[in-house]
All heavy atoms as an XYZ file, in Angstrom:
885
protein
N     -12.338    -26.455     50.953
C     -11.843    -25.600     49.910
C     -10.908    -24.581     50.554
O     -11.226    -24.032     51.592
C     -13.008    -24.892     49.219
C     -12.567    -23.887     48.192
S     -13.942    -22.893     47.583
C     -14.194    -21.817     48.969
N      -9.802    -24.369     49.926
C      -8.825    -23.405     50.415
C      -8.479    -22.417     49.299
O      -8.493    -22.770     48.120
C      -7.534    -24.120     50.838
C      -7.712    -24.973     52.068
C      -8.165    -26.279     51.952
C      -7.417    -24.462     53.319
C      -8.322    -27.060     53.087
C      -7.579    -25.234     54.454
C      -8.032    -26.534     54.330
O      -8.191    -27.301     55.459
N      -8.194    -21.212     49.687
C      -7.707    -20.191     48.776
C      -6.387    -19.692     49.345
O      -6.368    -19.030     50.391
C      -8.716    -19.055     48.666
C      -8.258    -17.961     47.710
O      -7.327    -18.193     46.915
O      -8.830    -16.851     47.769
N      -5.296    -20.046     48.677
C      -3.949    -19.668     49.127
C      -3.714    -20.026     50.604
O      -3.205    -19.229     51.371
C      -3.679    -18.201     48.862
C      -3.578    -17.914     47.357
C      -3.541    -16.458     47.093
N      -4.953    -16.040     47.041
C      -5.362    -14.808     46.919
N      -4.498    -13.828     46.846
N      -6.632    -14.517     46.861
N      -4.158    -21.221     50.983
C      -3.930    -21.713     52.331
C      -4.978    -21.331     53.357
O      -4.929    -21.796     54.481
N      -5.923    -20.494     52.981
C      -6.975    -20.057     53.900
C      -8.225    -20.882     53.678
O      -8.716    -20.971     52.547
C      -7.299    -18.577     53.677
O      -6.110    -17.815     53.856
C      -8.377    -18.095     54.632
N      -8.783    -21.515     54.745
C     -10.018    -22.283     54.557
C     -11.151    -21.360     54.159
O     -11.377    -20.327     54.773
C     -10.283    -22.913     55.925
C      -9.283    -22.361     56.869
C      -8.304    -21.530     56.108
N     -11.854    -21.748     53.075
C     -12.948    -20.930     52.569
C     -14.286    -21.621     52.537
O     -15.323    -20.974     52.435
N     -14.299    -22.954     52.620
C     -15.566    -23.662     52.577
C     -15.334    -25.147     52.729
O     -14.200    -25.621     52.765
N     -16.438    -25.887     52.851
C     -16.323    -27.321     53.079
C     -17.558    -28.064     52.585
O     -18.635    -27.473     52.437
C     -16.103    -27.614     54.566
C     -17.260    -27.164     55.417
C     -18.219    -28.066     55.865
C     -17.418    -25.825     55.762
C     -19.296    -27.641     56.634
C     -18.470    -25.403     56.525
C     -19.410    -26.321     56.966
O     -20.481    -25.896     57.722
N     -17.382    -29.327     52.327
C     -18.463    -30.254     51.971
C     -18.221    -31.529     52.771
O     -17.099    -32.042     52.777
C     -18.485    -30.592     50.474
C     -19.566    -31.616     50.166
C     -18.652    -29.364     49.625
N     -19.258    -32.023     53.447
C     -19.153    -33.300     54.161
C     -20.233    -34.233     53.647
O     -21.410    -33.865     53.594
C     -19.312    -33.092     55.662
C     -19.121    -34.383     56.439
C     -19.177    -34.192     57.940
O     -18.811    -33.105     58.427
O     -19.590    -35.137     58.626
N     -19.809    -35.434     53.272
C     -20.728    -36.435     52.716
C     -20.979    -37.549     53.726
O     -20.079    -37.915     54.476
C     -20.120    -37.058     51.455
C     -19.663    -36.074     50.372
C     -18.977    -36.834     49.245
C     -20.851    -35.274     49.850
N     -22.200    -38.075     53.706
C     -22.533    -39.196     54.584
C     -23.251    -40.273     53.769
O     -24.380    -40.073     53.328
C     -23.451    -38.734     55.705
C     -23.849    -39.847     56.656
C     -24.712    -39.320     57.773
O     -24.152    -38.734     58.709
O     -25.956    -39.485     57.694
N     -22.599    -41.430     53.569
C     -23.280    -42.510     52.853
C     -24.376    -43.067     53.737
O     -24.212    -43.202     54.951
C     -22.168    -43.534     52.606
C     -21.111    -43.220     53.601
C     -21.241    -41.766     53.951
N     -25.504    -43.380     53.118
C     -26.650    -43.959     53.823
C     -27.021    -45.264     53.157
O     -26.328    -45.721     52.242
C     -27.812    -42.957     53.836
C     -27.419    -41.657     54.523
C     -28.471    -40.572     54.428
O     -29.364    -40.614     53.573
N     -28.377    -39.578     55.289
N     -28.088    -45.881     53.608
C     -28.496    -47.176     53.054
C     -28.910    -47.071     51.584
O     -29.349    -46.015     51.122
C     -29.666    -47.745     53.865
C     -29.283    -48.077     55.284
O     -28.082    -48.315     55.534
O     -30.187    -48.083     56.147
N     -28.761    -48.167     50.886
C     -29.272    -48.336     49.505
C     -28.717    -47.342     48.507
O     -29.417    -46.889     47.610
C     -30.795    -48.292     49.498
C     -31.426    -49.379     50.334
O     -30.855    -50.490     50.356
O     -32.466    -49.143     50.960
N     -27.450    -46.954     48.642
C     -26.828    -46.110     47.638
C     -27.209    -44.645     47.717
O     -27.066    -43.915     46.738
N     -27.683    -44.209     48.857
C     -28.042    -42.801     49.061
C     -26.887    -42.102     49.766
O     -26.295    -42.647     50.681
C     -29.345    -42.685     49.904
C     -29.651    -41.244     50.220
C     -30.502    -43.350     49.174
N     -26.551    -40.901     49.301
C     -25.516    -40.102     49.926
C     -26.115    -38.724     50.239
O     -26.686    -38.081     49.376
C     -24.272    -39.929     49.027
C     -23.237    -39.027     49.682
C     -23.669    -41.279     48.687
N     -25.958    -38.322     51.501
C     -26.422    -36.985     51.899
C     -25.230    -36.038     51.976
O     -24.176    -36.389     52.512
C     -27.101    -37.031     53.264
C     -27.592    -35.665     53.715
C     -28.236    -35.663     55.096
O     -28.280    -36.722     55.745
O     -28.647    -34.576     55.520
N     -25.399    -34.857     51.442
C     -24.457    -33.783     51.681
C     -24.907    -33.181     53.009
O     -25.875    -32.413     53.071
C     -24.451    -32.732     50.546
C     -24.012    -33.398     49.245
C     -23.556    -31.547     50.900
C     -24.057    -32.473     48.021
N     -24.251    -33.600     54.094
C     -24.711    -33.207     55.432
C     -24.239    -31.812     55.808
O     -24.899    -31.139     56.603
C     -24.307    -34.230     56.517
C     -25.101    -35.512     56.362
C     -22.838    -34.525     56.522
N     -23.111    -31.389     55.284
C     -22.622    -30.039     55.519
C     -22.056    -29.486     54.234
O     -21.306    -30.144     53.530
C     -21.521    -30.013     56.593
C     -22.026    -30.399     57.961
C     -21.723    -31.646     58.498
C     -22.799    -29.526     58.707
C     -22.193    -31.997     59.744
C     -23.268    -29.879     59.953
C     -22.959    -31.109     60.473
O     -23.420    -31.466     61.703
N     -22.434    -28.245     53.954
C     -21.913    -27.513     52.813
C     -21.947    -26.046     53.192
O     -22.978    -25.553     53.646
C     -22.788    -27.743     51.564
C     -22.437    -26.811     50.431
C     -21.307    -27.024     49.666
C     -23.208    -25.700     50.164
C     -20.962    -26.153     48.645
C     -22.883    -24.818     49.149
C     -21.749    -25.055     48.388
N     -20.843    -25.386     53.046
C     -20.874    -23.970     53.381
C     -19.614    -23.244     53.005
O     -18.564    -23.838     52.771
N     -19.755    -21.937     52.929
C     -18.653    -21.041     52.656
C     -18.471    -20.106     53.844
O     -19.460    -19.656     54.432
C     -18.911    -20.190     51.426
C     -18.975    -20.894     50.070
C     -19.356    -19.896     48.990
C     -17.661    -21.546     49.753
N     -17.239    -19.804     54.191
C     -16.958    -18.774     55.161
C     -17.485    -17.463     54.548
O     -17.305    -17.228     53.345
C     -15.430    -18.717     55.437
C     -15.075    -17.528     56.298
C     -14.965    -20.018     56.047
N     -18.160    -16.614     55.331
C     -18.771    -15.399     54.770
C     -17.838    -14.582     53.882
O     -18.280    -14.051     52.853
C     -19.200    -14.617     56.010
C     -19.510    -15.683     57.013
C     -18.471    -16.764     56.765
N     -16.572    -14.466     54.194
C     -15.657    -13.674     53.365
C     -15.483    -14.249     51.969
O     -15.024    -13.557     51.066
C     -14.300    -13.552     54.057
N     -15.850    -15.507     51.754
C     -15.683    -16.148     50.456
C     -16.961    -16.147     49.626
O     -16.970    -16.591     48.486
C     -15.171    -17.578     50.639
C     -13.737    -17.626     51.056
C     -13.374    -17.439     52.375
C     -12.734    -17.842     50.127
C     -12.041    -17.465     52.768
C     -11.404    -17.859     50.504
C     -11.061    -17.677     51.834
N     -18.056    -15.679     50.197
C     -19.318    -15.610     49.444
C     -19.245    -14.500     48.414
O     -18.537    -13.529     48.570
C     -20.476    -15.358     50.406
C     -20.700    -16.527     51.332
C     -21.863    -16.283     52.269
N     -21.921    -17.360     53.259
C     -22.420    -17.236     54.452
N     -22.929    -16.082     54.845
N     -22.418    -18.248     55.276
N     -19.991    -14.679     47.328
C     -20.046    -13.669     46.286
C     -18.859    -13.701     45.344
O     -18.712    -12.817     44.505
N     -18.019    -14.728     45.450
C     -16.832    -14.827     44.582
C     -16.971    -15.968     43.578
O     -15.993    -16.379     42.976
C     -15.594    -15.030     45.457
C     -15.329    -13.825     46.345
C     -14.240    -14.036     47.354
N     -13.017    -14.550     46.771
C     -11.969    -14.967     47.481
N     -12.006    -14.916     48.807
N     -10.898    -15.438     46.885
N     -18.182    -16.495     43.437
C     -18.487    -17.575     42.491
C     -17.756    -18.872     42.849
O     -17.459    -19.692     41.986
C     -18.226    -17.135     41.062
C     -18.956    -15.836     40.709
C     -18.912    -15.488     39.255
N     -19.597    -16.449     38.415
C     -20.905    -16.475     38.190
N     -21.692    -15.623     38.777
N     -21.431    -17.371     37.409
N     -17.464    -19.062     44.126
C     -16.794    -20.275     44.580
C     -17.776    -21.352     45.032
O     -17.486    -22.535     44.967
C     -15.820    -19.946     45.728
C     -14.692    -19.000     45.376
C     -13.949    -18.565     46.626
C     -13.741    -19.645     44.381
N     -18.957    -20.936     45.494
C     -19.938    -21.883     45.998
C     -20.400    -22.875     44.943
O     -20.587    -24.056     45.221
N     -20.589    -22.412     43.715
C     -21.004    -23.315     42.634
C     -19.962    -24.357     42.339
O     -20.268    -25.540     42.178
N     -18.715    -23.927     42.300
C     -17.615    -24.856     42.055
C     -17.513    -25.864     43.183
O     -17.382    -27.075     42.957
C     -16.293    -24.096     41.895
C     -15.110    -24.992     41.761
N     -14.866    -25.748     40.650
C     -14.130    -25.288     42.653
C     -13.767    -26.467     40.836
N     -13.304    -26.206     42.045
N     -17.590    -25.392     44.426
C     -17.475    -26.277     45.576
C     -18.631    -27.291     45.613
O     -18.421    -28.482     45.851
C     -17.439    -25.465     46.866
C     -17.306    -26.270     48.159
C     -16.035    -27.121     48.167
C     -17.345    -25.326     49.357
N     -19.856    -26.844     45.350
C     -20.993    -27.768     45.349
C     -20.885    -28.766     44.208
O     -21.171    -29.952     44.390
C     -22.309    -27.002     45.276
C     -23.568    -27.860     45.365
C     -23.596    -28.681     46.670
C     -24.810    -27.002     45.256
N     -20.457    -28.335     43.041
C     -20.258    -29.265     41.918
C     -19.236    -30.325     42.271
O     -19.445    -31.514     41.999
C     -19.788    -28.518     40.661
O     -20.796    -27.666     40.178
N     -18.146    -29.912     42.876
C     -17.104    -30.852     43.286
C     -17.640    -31.823     44.339
O     -17.444    -33.034     44.248
C     -15.885    -30.091     43.818
C     -14.770    -31.006     44.235
C     -13.880    -31.508     43.298
C     -14.618    -31.386     45.561
C     -12.847    -32.360     43.674
C     -13.601    -32.229     45.949
C     -12.722    -32.735     45.004
O     -11.714    -33.580     45.381
N     -18.335    -31.300     45.340
C     -18.899    -32.154     46.390
C     -19.907    -33.147     45.855
O     -19.921    -34.323     46.242
N     -20.771    -32.698     44.966
C     -21.775    -33.596     44.376
C     -21.091    -34.676     43.540
O     -21.477    -35.856     43.602
C     -22.767    -32.802     43.531
N     -20.075    -34.314     42.779
C     -19.345    -35.313     41.994
C     -18.705    -36.351     42.895
O     -18.702    -37.541     42.602
C     -18.289    -34.625     41.117
N     -18.134    -35.907     44.016
C     -17.541    -36.853     44.982
C     -18.606    -37.728     45.619
O     -18.338    -38.860     45.994
C     -16.760    -36.105     46.068
C     -15.550    -35.291     45.583
C     -14.427    -36.070     44.890
N     -14.766    -36.734     43.657
C     -14.805    -36.165     42.433
N     -14.521    -34.899     42.295
N     -15.111    -36.877     41.365
N     -19.836    -37.226     45.767
C     -20.925    -38.043     46.292
C     -21.277    -39.143     45.297
O     -21.523    -40.289     45.690
C     -22.149    -37.173     46.587
N     -21.305    -38.805     44.013
C     -21.666    -39.794     42.987
C     -20.598    -40.870     42.824
O     -20.907    -41.989     42.474
C     -21.962    -39.117     41.655
C     -23.304    -38.459     41.662
C     -23.565    -37.130     41.708
C     -24.570    -39.112     41.666
N     -24.929    -36.900     41.726
C     -25.573    -38.099     41.691
C     -24.981    -40.449     41.637
C     -26.934    -38.390     41.719
C     -26.328    -40.734     41.651
C     -27.300    -39.714     41.683
N     -19.319    -40.542     43.064
C     -18.276    -41.571     42.906
C     -17.751    -42.099     44.249
O     -16.691    -42.714     44.314
C     -17.137    -41.085     42.011
C     -16.283    -39.972     42.612
O     -16.389    -39.685     43.827
O     -15.503    -39.373     41.851
N     -18.518    -41.894     45.314
C     -18.089    -42.299     46.646
C     -17.805    -43.801     46.737
O     -16.811    -44.220     47.314
C     -19.140    -41.895     47.693
C     -18.727    -41.957     49.144
C     -17.558    -41.034     49.434
C     -19.914    -41.566     50.032
N     -18.637    -44.630     46.141
C     -18.454    -46.081     46.201
C     -17.174    -46.505     45.471
O     -16.578    -47.532     45.822
C     -19.670    -46.801     45.622
N     -16.738    -45.737     44.485
C     -15.487    -46.061     43.793
C     -14.286    -45.863     44.698
O     -13.243    -46.501     44.512
C     -15.311    -45.157     42.559
C     -16.381    -45.366     41.517
O     -17.049    -46.418     41.531
O     -16.571    -44.451     40.681
N     -14.422    -45.003     45.685
C     -13.317    -44.673     46.583
C     -13.416    -45.388     47.934
O     -12.422    -45.475     48.636
C     -13.252    -43.161     46.801
C     -12.869    -42.427     45.505
C     -12.866    -40.897     45.626
N     -14.229    -40.388     45.720
C     -14.739    -39.804     46.796
N     -14.011    -39.612     47.859
N     -15.983    -39.378     46.809
N     -14.598    -45.867     48.297
C     -14.800    -46.558     49.574
C     -15.292    -47.972     49.295
O     -16.469    -48.182     49.034
C     -15.839    -45.837     50.420
C     -15.379    -44.584     51.088
C     -14.284    -43.826     50.755
C     -16.002    -43.948     52.172
N     -14.221    -42.743     51.571
C     -15.254    -42.783     52.473
C     -17.128    -44.221     52.932
C     -15.595    -41.923     53.505
C     -17.471    -43.360     53.954
C     -16.697    -42.226     54.233
N     -14.407    -48.940     49.334
C     -14.823    -50.322     49.083
C     -15.942    -50.752     50.034
O     -15.955    -50.390     51.214
C     -13.547    -51.136     49.348
C     -12.430    -50.171     49.213
C     -12.979    -48.837     49.647
N     -16.881    -51.500     49.507
C     -17.984    -52.015     50.327
C     -19.236    -51.171     50.281
O     -20.288    -51.611     50.730
N     -19.155    -49.941     49.752
C     -20.363    -49.125     49.647
C     -21.143    -49.485     48.393
O     -20.569    -49.830     47.363
C     -20.010    -47.633     49.572
C     -19.571    -46.932     50.846
C     -19.321    -45.452     50.570
C     -20.592    -47.089     51.950
N     -22.453    -49.366     48.491
C     -23.328    -49.549     47.337
C     -23.136    -48.358     46.405
O     -23.028    -47.216     46.873
C     -24.790    -49.593     47.804
O     -24.933    -50.648     48.756
C     -25.747    -49.806     46.645
N     -23.079    -48.576     45.096
C     -22.959    -47.440     44.166
C     -24.066    -46.412     44.413
O     -25.214    -46.770     44.718
C     -23.097    -48.092     42.788
C     -22.599    -49.484     43.004
C     -23.049    -49.858     44.390
N     -23.720    -45.162     44.291
C     -24.650    -44.069     44.590
C     -25.789    -44.041     43.580
O     -25.569    -44.050     42.371
C     -23.908    -42.724     44.594
O     -22.837    -42.792     45.552
C     -24.819    -41.581     44.946
N     -27.017    -43.965     44.102
C     -28.223    -43.865     43.286
C     -28.914    -42.514     43.464
O     -29.693    -42.096     42.625
C     -29.217    -44.963     43.667
C     -28.703    -46.360     43.437
C     -29.708    -47.368     43.953
C     -29.110    -48.771     43.930
N     -29.894    -49.707     44.720
N     -28.638    -41.860     44.594
C     -29.312    -40.604     44.902
C     -28.413    -39.766     45.805
O     -27.778    -40.285     46.710
C     -30.634    -40.900     45.626
C     -31.413    -39.700     46.034
C     -32.786    -40.116     46.633
N     -33.448    -38.988     47.201
C     -33.634    -38.779     48.503
N     -33.229    -39.670     49.376
N     -34.237    -37.707     48.923
N     -28.343    -38.466     45.534
C     -27.622    -37.511     46.370
C     -28.610    -36.441     46.794
O     -29.397    -35.950     45.966
C     -26.442    -36.868     45.591
C     -25.741    -35.812     46.435
C     -25.457    -37.926     45.123
N     -28.605    -36.103     48.072
C     -29.562    -35.113     48.553
C     -28.945    -34.242     49.632
O     -27.867    -34.533     50.141
C     -30.825    -35.801     49.053
C     -30.671    -36.579     50.327
C     -30.056    -37.788     50.499
C     -31.122    -36.184     51.622
N     -30.111    -38.174     51.801
C     -30.769    -37.196     52.530
C     -31.798    -35.070     52.112
C     -31.060    -37.139     53.885
C     -32.098    -35.019     53.462
C     -31.736    -36.039     54.322
N     -29.637    -33.141     49.980
C     -29.196    -32.246     51.022
C     -30.384    -31.494     51.586
O     -31.439    -31.427     50.976
C     -28.134    -31.264     50.516
C     -28.469    -30.402     49.304
C     -29.249    -29.155     49.698
C     -27.201    -29.992     48.602
N     -30.201    -30.950     52.789
C     -31.186    -30.071     53.407
C     -30.778    -28.629     53.143
O     -29.590    -28.325     53.055
C     -31.206    -30.249     54.942
C     -31.952    -31.416     55.406
N     -31.342    -32.519     55.943
C     -33.282    -31.684     55.437
C     -32.258    -33.410     56.282
N     -33.437    -32.926     55.993
N     -31.742    -27.756     53.100
C     -31.474    -26.324     53.067
C     -32.431    -25.677     54.053
O     -33.409    -26.289     54.452
C     -31.610    -25.737     51.645
O     -31.197    -24.379     51.654
C     -33.023    -25.867     51.114
N     -32.134    -24.453     54.435
C     -33.019    -23.772     55.366
C     -32.881    -22.261     55.179
O     -32.039    -21.790     54.431
C     -32.746    -24.173     56.802
S     -31.226    -23.515     57.483
N     -33.700    -21.531     55.928
C     -33.709    -20.077     55.779
C     -32.421    -19.437     56.285
O     -32.179    -18.259     56.044
C     -34.915    -19.478     56.518
O     -34.849    -19.812     57.883
N     -31.577    -20.191     56.977
C     -30.297    -19.656     57.438
C     -29.228    -19.706     56.351
O     -28.162    -19.123     56.512
C     -29.806    -20.439     58.663
C     -30.725    -20.375     59.884
C     -30.203    -21.296     60.983
C     -30.880    -18.954     60.391
N     -29.515    -20.410     55.247
C     -28.567    -20.450     54.141
C     -28.473    -19.082     53.474
O     -29.370    -18.247     53.614
C     -29.010    -21.477     53.093
C     -28.783    -22.916     53.534
O     -28.098    -23.123     54.552
O     -29.288    -23.810     52.861
N     -27.415    -18.884     52.733
C     -27.239    -17.639     52.003
C     -28.347    -17.404     50.990
O     -29.043    -18.341     50.565
N     -28.506    -16.158     50.573
C     -29.603    -15.796     49.677
C     -29.507    -16.490     48.310
O     -30.517    -16.636     47.634
C     -29.707    -14.265     49.486
C     -30.043    -13.584     50.786
C     -28.424    -13.693     48.908
N     -28.327    -16.914     47.917
C     -28.153    -17.553     46.615
C     -28.076    -19.076     46.708
O     -27.854    -19.745     45.700
C     -26.888    -17.023     45.932
C     -26.909    -15.544     45.750
N     -27.766    -14.904     44.889
C     -26.202    -14.569     46.357
C     -27.578    -13.608     44.964
N     -26.632    -13.368     45.849
N     -28.239    -19.631     47.897
C     -28.058    -21.074     48.087
C     -29.004    -21.898     47.220
O     -28.576    -22.812     46.525
C     -28.221    -21.428     49.564
N     -30.295    -21.597     47.256
C     -31.256    -22.415     46.513
C     -30.968    -22.360     45.020
O     -31.021    -23.394     44.333
C     -32.690    -21.964     46.794
C     -33.736    -22.841     46.107
S     -33.646    -24.588     46.548
C     -34.593    -24.575     48.039
N     -30.635    -21.197     44.493
C     -30.270    -21.085     43.060
C     -29.054    -21.965     42.774
O     -29.007    -22.656     41.746
C     -29.952    -19.646     42.677
C     -31.185    -18.779     42.557
O     -32.302    -19.324     42.397
O     -31.031    -17.544     42.623
N     -28.073    -21.955     43.675
C     -26.866    -22.768     43.488
C     -27.244    -24.248     43.445
O     -26.795    -24.986     42.570
C     -25.867    -22.483     44.608
C     -24.534    -23.164     44.416
O     -24.203    -23.643     43.341
N     -23.746    -23.210     45.473
N     -28.074    -24.703     44.389
C     -28.474    -26.108     44.431
C     -29.203    -26.491     43.126
O     -28.923    -27.527     42.523
C     -29.399    -26.379     45.622
C     -28.786    -26.041     46.960
C     -29.573    -25.561     47.993
C     -27.415    -26.197     47.207
C     -29.028    -25.264     49.232
C     -26.873    -25.880     48.447
C     -27.677    -25.413     49.443
O     -27.140    -25.111     50.676
N     -30.132    -25.662     42.701
C     -30.904    -25.980     41.507
C     -30.051    -25.955     40.245
O     -30.233    -26.783     39.351
C     -32.094    -25.032     41.387
C     -33.115    -25.308     42.474
C     -34.276    -24.339     42.499
O     -34.135    -23.164     42.123
N     -35.424    -24.803     42.965
N     -29.096    -25.065     40.163
C     -28.189    -25.031     39.004
C     -27.310    -26.263     38.922
O     -26.793    -26.599     37.872
C     -27.331    -23.778     39.031
C     -28.104    -22.542     38.704
C     -27.258    -21.326     38.767
N     -28.113    -20.154     38.588
C     -27.681    -18.978     38.222
N     -26.403    -18.775     38.004
N     -28.515    -17.992     38.093
N     -27.122    -26.931     40.044
C     -26.325    -28.160     40.080
C     -27.192    -29.407     39.940
O     -26.741    -30.506     40.134
C     -25.512    -28.252     41.371
C     -24.583    -27.072     41.644
C     -23.591    -26.848     40.506
N     -22.824    -25.615     40.605
C     -23.225    -24.406     40.209
N     -24.433    -24.175     39.763
N     -22.407    -23.382     40.261
N     -28.477    -29.225     39.635
C     -29.363    -30.360     39.363
C     -30.223    -30.814     40.524
O     -31.017    -31.740     40.378
N     -30.100    -30.187     41.691
C     -30.955    -30.559     42.824
C     -32.350    -29.993     42.597
O     -32.497    -28.924     42.039
C     -30.367    -30.034     44.134
C     -29.117    -30.734     44.558
C     -27.873    -30.256     44.172
C     -29.163    -31.872     45.332
C     -26.708    -30.895     44.546
C     -28.010    -32.545     45.708
C     -26.774    -32.053     45.316
N     -33.353    -30.743     43.051
C     -34.746    -30.317     42.929
C     -35.386    -30.245     44.304
O     -35.097    -31.068     45.168
C     -35.520    -31.297     42.048
C     -35.037    -31.312     40.616
C     -35.845    -32.303     39.797
C     -35.509    -32.290     38.342
N     -34.139    -32.463     37.978
N     -36.273    -29.268     44.473
C     -36.992    -29.146     45.735
C     -37.903    -30.349     45.910
O     -38.697    -30.671     45.027
C     -37.818    -27.845     45.752
C     -38.610    -27.568     47.019
C     -37.673    -27.413     48.210
C     -39.444    -26.318     46.839
N     -37.782    -31.026     47.035
C     -38.565    -32.233     47.303
C     -39.662    -31.980     48.306
O     -40.780    -32.435     48.152
C     -37.625    -33.345     47.817
C     -38.337    -34.592     48.231
C     -38.813    -35.477     47.280
C     -38.537    -34.885     49.577
C     -39.477    -36.632     47.656
C     -39.201    -36.035     49.964
C     -39.662    -36.915     48.997
N     -39.368    -31.216     49.354
C     -40.338    -31.008     50.420
C     -40.024    -29.695     51.112
O     -38.878    -29.231     51.113
C     -40.246    -32.159     51.441
C     -41.347    -32.136     52.473
O     -42.390    -31.496     52.251
O     -41.177    -32.777     53.531
N     -41.040    -29.084     51.694
C     -40.869    -27.869     52.475
C     -41.533    -28.080     53.822
O     -42.656    -28.559     53.899
C     -41.533    -26.664     51.766
O     -40.931    -26.494     50.496
C     -41.366    -25.392     52.570
N     -40.802    -27.729     54.883
C     -41.324    -27.805     56.249
C     -41.014    -26.517     56.946
O     -39.995    -25.875     56.672
C     -40.675    -28.968     57.011
C     -40.951    -30.317     56.418
C     -40.215    -31.424     57.171
O     -39.489    -31.186     58.114
N     -40.431    -32.652     56.733
N     -41.877    -26.139     57.867
C     -41.654    -24.928     58.663
C     -41.496    -25.338     60.112
O     -42.349    -26.030     60.668
C     -42.835    -23.940     58.510
C     -42.620    -22.722     59.383
C     -43.012    -23.538     57.064
N     -40.370    -24.948     60.693
C     -40.130    -25.172     62.107
C     -39.236    -24.073     62.620
O     -38.471    -23.474     61.871
C     -39.534    -26.552     62.388
C     -38.179    -26.776     61.744
C     -37.651    -28.181     61.982
O     -38.155    -29.109     61.350
O     -36.743    -28.309     62.822
N     -39.343    -23.806     63.906
C     -38.529    -22.745     64.502
C     -37.469    -23.389     65.383
O     -37.765    -24.247     66.202
C     -39.395    -21.817     65.339
C     -38.684    -20.580     65.772
C     -39.615    -19.571     66.394
O     -40.744    -19.425     65.897
O     -39.216    -18.944     67.393
N     -36.237    -22.986     65.174
C     -35.115    -23.508     65.927
C     -34.349    -22.324     66.530
O     -33.994    -21.391     65.808
C     -34.178    -24.340     65.027
C     -32.976    -24.841     65.804
C     -34.931    -25.488     64.392
N     -34.097    -22.373     67.830
C     -33.316    -21.318     68.467
C     -31.844    -21.621     68.263
O     -31.399    -22.748     68.445
C     -33.626    -21.257     69.951
C     -35.045    -20.805     70.227
C     -35.290    -20.638     71.696
N     -34.508    -19.464     72.121
C     -34.168    -19.228     73.367
N     -34.495    -20.072     74.310
N     -33.470    -18.159     73.691
N     -31.091    -20.612     67.909
C     -29.657    -20.780     67.711
C     -28.900    -19.940     68.721
O     -29.202    -18.764     68.916
C     -29.245    -20.360     66.305
C     -29.594    -21.391     65.265
C     -28.742    -21.189     64.047
O     -29.178    -20.519     63.146
N     -27.555    -21.734     64.035
N     -27.924    -20.569     69.333
C     -27.049    -19.839     70.244
C     -26.045    -19.027     69.422
O     -25.634    -19.461     68.362
C     -26.319    -20.821     71.148
N     -25.662    -17.867     69.906
C     -24.636    -17.105     69.180
C     -23.308    -17.858     69.177
O     -22.992    -18.563     70.135
C     -24.526    -15.807     69.988
C     -25.090    -16.114     71.324
C     -26.066    -17.238     71.143
N     -22.585    -17.739     68.082
C     -21.298    -18.430     67.970
C     -20.192    -17.408     67.801
O     -20.197    -16.629     66.854
C     -21.286    -19.406     66.766
O     -21.644    -18.670     65.602
C     -22.252    -20.543     66.972
N     -19.264    -17.381     68.726
C     -18.147    -16.431     68.601
C     -17.126    -16.939     67.576
O     -17.029    -18.132     67.339
C     -17.545    -16.414     70.002
C     -17.877    -17.753     70.568
C     -19.202    -18.148     69.944
N     -16.410    -16.042     66.983
C     -15.358    -16.422     66.053
C     -15.913    -16.715     64.668
O     -17.117    -16.698     64.446
N     -15.056    -17.000     63.738
C     -15.484    -17.222     62.353
C     -16.133    -18.576     62.118
O     -16.818    -18.761     61.144
C     -14.190    -17.097     61.546
C     -13.118    -17.435     62.516
C     -13.610    -16.990     63.872
N     -15.918    -19.551     63.018
C     -16.507    -20.886     62.863
C     -17.303    -21.211     64.109
O     -16.907    -20.848     65.216
C     -15.426    -21.943     62.671
C     -14.694    -21.778     61.405
C     -15.076    -22.210     60.181
C     -13.446    -21.126     61.215
N     -14.159    -21.857     59.236
C     -13.129    -21.195     59.851
C     -12.565    -20.480     62.053
C     -11.989    -20.653     59.314
C     -11.417    -19.949     61.518
C     -11.136    -20.032     60.172
N     -18.417    -21.947     63.959
C     -19.175    -22.340     65.143
C     -18.334    -23.225     66.072
O     -17.607    -24.085     65.620
C     -20.344    -23.150     64.573
C     -20.432    -22.737     63.161
C     -19.037    -22.363     62.735
N     -18.408    -22.959     67.344
C     -17.796    -23.811     68.311
C     -16.354    -23.585     68.714
O     -15.807    -24.395     69.435
N     -15.656    -22.514     68.259
C     -14.256    -22.395     68.670
C     -14.082    -22.048     70.142
O     -13.033    -22.301     70.709
C     -13.690    -21.315     67.763
C     -14.853    -20.467     67.437
C     -16.027    -21.414     67.387
N     -15.101    -21.459     70.743
C     -15.030    -21.060     72.148
C     -16.293    -21.545     72.852
O     -17.355    -21.603     72.243
C     -14.941    -19.535     72.281
C     -13.856    -18.943     71.454
C     -14.141    -18.283     70.267
C     -12.516    -19.039     71.856
C     -13.135    -17.727     69.503
C     -11.516    -18.475     71.082
C     -11.822    -17.823     69.904
O     -10.837    -17.283     69.151
N     -16.219    -21.871     74.136
C     -17.434    -22.256     74.871
C     -18.419    -21.086     74.909
O     -18.013    -19.949     75.045
C     -16.940    -22.603     76.251
C     -15.476    -22.450     76.259
C     -15.033    -21.894     74.950
N     -19.693    -21.420     74.774
C     -20.753    -20.373     74.804
C     -21.202    -20.184     76.218
O     -21.342    -21.068     76.981
C     -21.929    -20.780     73.896
C     -23.030    -19.759     73.992
C     -21.458    -20.923     72.474
């Protein structure tokens, strides 16, 4: 997603077996949060997940779209997912150490 040429967010889809599509990455650059863009972006990404087989010959038609969420997501993320029709399926607790990331995007500079 871009706003006047500036990257503001992204959605990455991964087709899996038996017509399943995972939204493997979904996010907004922090400066774009709170502007009601996340709902639009997730709706667009989910729609592209449902019609993925129409655009990629050889894929099985989509039967299920899913995504992971975690405590590192924004405070409104779960509400956004549920408003777009996603339902909570499972909850797991695990601790993951994260390295600090310099710059506005993870990985632009060696840590």
